[in-house]
C-alpha positions in Angstrom: 0.1 -0.2 -0.1 3.0 3.0 1.0 4.5 1.9 -2.4 1.3 4.1 -4.0 2.6 6.8 -2.4 4.8 9.8 -3.7 7.8 10.0 -2.6 7.6 13.0 -1.0 5.0 11.6 1.7 7.0 8.1 1.1 10.3 10.4 3.5 8.0 10.8 6.2 8.3 6.7 6.8 12.0 5.8 6.3 13.7 4.8 9.5 15.9 7.2 11.9 19.4 6.3 12.6 19.8 4.2 16.5 20.3 6.1 18.8 24.1 5.9 20.0 25.1 4.2 22.6 25.7 6.2 25.3 26.8 4.5 29.7 25.4 5.8 32.3 26.4 8.7 34.7 25.5 7.6 37.8 26.1 3.6 39.5 25.3 0.9 37.5 22.0 -1.0 38.4 24.2 -3.9 41.2 25.3 -1.1 42.9 21.8 1.4 43.0 20.2 1.6 46.5 17.1 0.1 45.6 14.4 0.6 48.3 13.0 -1.1 50.8 9.5 -2.1 50.9 7.2 -2.8 54.2 3.9 -3.8 55.7 2.6 -1.4 58.1 2.9 -3.2 61.0 5.7 -1.0 61.7 2.8 1.6 61.9 0.2 0.3 64.2 1.5 0.8 67.8 1.7 4.8 66.5 -2.3 4.0 66.3 -3.5 2.6 69.1 -3.6 5.4 71.6 -4.3 8.3 68.9 -7.5 9.2 69.6 -8.8 8.2 72.8 -11.4 10.2 72.9 -13.2 9.5 69.5 -16.6 9.0 69.5 -17.4 6.6 66.1 -20.6 8.5 64.8 -23.5 6.2 62.9 -22.5 5.5 58.8 -25.0 6.7 56.6 -26.4 3.1 55.6 -27.2 3.3 59.7 -29.1 6.2 59.5 -30.5 5.2 56.6 -31.5 1.9 58.1 -33.3 4.1 61.3 -35.1 6.3 58.9 -36.3 3.3 57.6 -37.9 1.5 60.8 -38.6 4.4 62.1 -41.7 5.2 59.7 
């Protein structure tokens, strides 16, 4: 199909030369500092006494059930 195109358009589809290889400027992949992934277990002790005076409120579904049953 592209063989029927005029030369001006065929020049648009000519592949470009490959990019030259440049070595990385920083450390190699093996020497890089990697992130350590951990769970939330280390943060659970912070949550135990976060808000001692918290009074749970009713969720929207609980309020809806309360309204339905009160009618």
